[in-house]
LOZAPA-48644 format. One record per residue (C-alpha): residue number from 1; residue in three letters; chain; x, y, z. Coordinates in nm, 4 decimals. Layout:
N
NUM,ALA,A,X,Y,Z
...
// end
This chain:
158
1,MET,A,-0.0043,-0.0075,-0.0041
2,SER,A,0.1552,0.3271,-0.1130
3,VAL,A,0.1092,0.6187,0.1186
4,LEU,A,0.1587,0.8898,-0.2085
5,PRO,A,-0.2112,0.9855,-0.2018
6,LEU,A,-0.1508,1.0727,0.1664
7,PHE,A,0.1181,1.2996,0.0802
8,THR,A,-0.0312,1.4453,-0.2009
9,TRP,A,-0.3342,1.5202,0.0174
10,PHE,A,-0.0719,1.7138,0.2520
11,GLU,A,0.0870,1.9085,-0.0084
12,HIS,A,-0.2465,2.0193,-0.1324
13,SER,A,-0.3700,2.1197,0.1760
14,TRP,A,-0.4548,2.4682,0.2921
15,MET,A,-0.1301,2.4617,0.5100
16,GLY,A,0.1009,2.3170,0.2242
17,GLU,A,-0.0327,2.5668,-0.0234
18,GLY,A,-0.0022,2.8560,0.2368
19,ILE,A,0.3726,2.7898,0.2896
20,ARG,A,0.4542,2.7127,-0.0583
21,ALA,A,0.2692,3.0427,-0.1782
22,SER,A,0.4661,3.2704,0.1050
23,ARG,A,0.7951,3.4020,0.0094
24,TRP,A,0.9212,3.4105,0.3639
25,LEU,A,0.7302,3.1333,0.5621
26,PHE,A,0.9282,2.8554,0.4451
27,PRO,A,1.2777,2.9814,0.5373
28,ALA,A,1.1190,3.1322,0.8706
29,ILE,A,0.9842,2.7728,0.9354
30,GLU,A,1.3237,2.6023,0.8356
31,SER,A,1.5149,2.8701,1.0598
32,VAL,A,1.3001,2.7458,1.3666
33,HIS,A,1.3441,2.3980,1.2432
34,LEU,A,1.7185,2.4122,1.2514
35,LEU,A,1.7343,2.6137,1.5591
36,ALA,A,1.5630,2.3169,1.7090
37,LEU,A,1.7968,2.0659,1.5934
38,ALA,A,2.0803,2.2671,1.7180
39,VAL,A,1.9719,2.2651,2.0838
40,ILE,A,1.8698,1.8950,2.0531
41,GLY,A,2.2310,1.8468,1.9189
42,GLY,A,2.3952,2.0644,2.1843
43,SER,A,2.1961,1.8165,2.4768
44,VAL,A,2.2555,1.5017,2.2789
45,LEU,A,2.6361,1.5809,2.2443
46,VAL,A,2.6721,1.6895,2.6047
47,VAL,A,2.5223,1.3730,2.7434
48,ASN,A,2.6733,1.1512,2.5131
49,LEU,A,3.0370,1.2824,2.5673
50,SER,A,2.9740,1.2090,2.9454
51,LEU,A,2.8742,0.8810,2.8463
52,LEU,A,3.2347,0.8537,2.6505
53,GLY,A,3.4157,0.9957,2.9509
54,LEU,A,3.4547,1.3166,2.7964
55,GLY,A,3.2227,1.5036,3.0221
56,LEU,A,3.2057,1.8329,3.1859
57,GLY,A,3.4254,1.7898,3.4750
58,ARG,A,3.2443,1.6752,3.8272
59,ARG,A,2.8937,1.6172,3.6536
60,SER,A,2.7579,1.2729,3.6034
61,ALA,A,2.5687,1.1453,3.2808
62,ALA,A,2.2608,1.1392,3.5233
63,GLN,A,2.2953,1.5107,3.6372
64,LEU,A,2.3831,1.6136,3.2526
65,TRP,A,2.0374,1.4059,3.1280
66,HIS,A,1.8223,1.5774,3.4112
67,GLU,A,1.9742,1.9459,3.3087
68,THR,A,1.9247,1.8983,2.9257
69,TRP,A,1.6204,1.6711,2.9175
70,PRO,A,1.3693,2.0090,2.9170
71,TRP,A,1.5971,2.1369,2.6448
72,PHE,A,1.5942,1.8153,2.4445
73,ALA,A,1.1974,1.7700,2.4794
74,GLY,A,1.1183,2.1306,2.4125
75,SER,A,1.3330,2.1351,2.1194
76,LEU,A,1.1889,1.8147,1.9735
77,ALA,A,0.8264,1.9449,2.0264
78,LEU,A,0.9674,2.2435,1.7990
79,MET,A,1.1536,2.0412,1.5464
80,LEU,A,0.8586,1.7778,1.4958
81,GLY,A,0.6334,2.0713,1.4683
82,SER,A,0.8242,2.2960,1.2127
83,GLY,A,0.9362,1.9795,1.0178
84,PHE,A,0.5669,1.8892,0.9762
85,LEU,A,0.4861,2.2404,0.8487
86,LEU,A,0.7842,2.2004,0.6051
87,PHE,A,0.6930,1.8411,0.5138
88,THR,A,0.3406,1.9414,0.3923
89,SER,A,0.4829,2.2291,0.1591
90,GLU,A,0.6768,1.9566,-0.0599
91,ALA,A,0.5202,1.6279,0.0480
92,VAL,A,0.5198,1.4671,-0.2864
93,LYS,A,0.8823,1.5739,-0.3778
94,LEU,A,0.9919,1.4011,-0.0059
95,TYR,A,0.7935,1.1361,-0.1216
96,TYR,A,1.0390,1.0456,-0.3891
97,HIS,A,1.3579,1.1241,-0.1976
98,GLU,A,1.5819,0.8653,-0.0339
99,ALA,A,1.7074,1.0865,0.2021
100,PHE,A,1.3550,1.1845,0.3598
101,TRP,A,1.3107,0.8097,0.4274
102,VAL,A,1.6972,0.7807,0.5607
103,LYS,A,1.5893,1.0888,0.7778
104,MET,A,1.2695,0.9819,0.9297
105,SER,A,1.4017,0.5943,1.0005
106,ALA,A,1.7052,0.7734,1.1722
107,LEU,A,1.4756,0.9760,1.3427
108,LEU,A,1.2808,0.7123,1.4723
109,LEU,A,1.5542,0.4898,1.5692
110,SER,A,1.7238,0.7895,1.7639
111,LEU,A,1.4180,0.8579,1.9545
112,VAL,A,1.3406,0.5395,2.0543
113,PHE,A,1.7336,0.4408,2.1452
114,THR,A,1.7796,0.7981,2.3460
115,ALA,A,1.4627,0.6958,2.5195
116,THR,A,1.5136,0.3412,2.6168
117,VAL,A,1.9020,0.2653,2.6028
118,GLN,A,2.0696,0.5886,2.6406
119,ARG,A,1.8387,0.7257,2.9401
120,ARG,A,1.8687,0.3798,3.1155
121,THR,A,2.2714,0.4071,3.0997
122,ALA,A,2.2487,0.7818,3.1738
123,LEU,A,2.0671,0.6970,3.4895
124,ALA,A,2.2066,0.3999,3.5997
125,ASP,A,2.4563,0.3812,3.8747
126,PRO,A,2.7966,0.4107,3.7455
127,ASP,A,2.9021,0.1422,3.9450
128,ARG,A,2.6460,-0.0640,3.7587
129,VAL,A,2.7576,0.0389,3.3939
130,THR,A,3.1011,-0.0895,3.2751
131,PRO,A,3.2836,0.1855,3.0684
132,TRP,A,3.2510,-0.0078,2.7673
133,ARG,A,2.8912,0.0007,2.7374
134,SER,A,2.8839,0.3357,2.8445
135,ARG,A,3.1083,0.4550,2.5647
136,ALA,A,2.9176,0.2290,2.2938
137,VAL,A,2.5881,0.3686,2.4060
138,GLY,A,2.7505,0.7208,2.3609
139,LEU,A,2.9064,0.6510,2.0191
140,VAL,A,2.5834,0.4942,1.8609
141,SER,A,2.3605,0.7721,1.9921
142,LEU,A,2.6191,1.0263,1.8406
143,LEU,A,2.6089,0.8365,1.5008
144,LEU,A,2.2366,0.8193,1.5052
145,TRP,A,2.1682,1.1690,1.5506
146,PHE,A,2.4398,1.2574,1.3283
147,VAL,A,2.2549,1.0678,1.0402
148,VAL,A,1.9066,1.2387,1.1224
149,GLY,A,2.1253,1.5793,1.0389
150,ALA,A,2.3102,1.4495,0.7770
151,ALA,A,1.9966,1.3284,0.6005
152,GLY,A,1.8087,1.6757,0.6494
153,ARG,A,2.1052,1.8486,0.5063
154,TRP,A,2.0917,1.6015,0.2063
155,ILE,A,1.7359,1.6871,0.1750
156,GLY,A,1.7926,2.0503,0.1614
157,PHE,A,2.1046,2.0490,-0.0724
158,SER,A,1.9958,1.7646,-0.3675
// end
């Protein structure tokens, strides 16, 4: 079953048409999207550097998780909302764009990994998590989020 009719419907919705018809709306939404991605990237980077053993001095991964979570969650909401708006303006093009599917798959994997494996590892008692596991989790998380960002840029520049 193809989702192309759904993508076509989104693109021809009042929202998709309105964003496409405006000279400034797409760039404004894109700016919000990229700023949200940057904040997510910063929060992901801080926690993962800690898991890799390259953290911020005396702060544990658990402390950093708690401090960055509100920024991560708020930026994620902004990124998903702005991403949906951008999607509606060019949904059919995205349907045929391999990078879109790579980005959506990587985003789903990143979110699941962050909410499960990374969260458990960061919040675990440091004496119960081996340095190897901590580093592996940090590295996998960084790679997944890098693919999300790189695929997004692939969409924008191809």
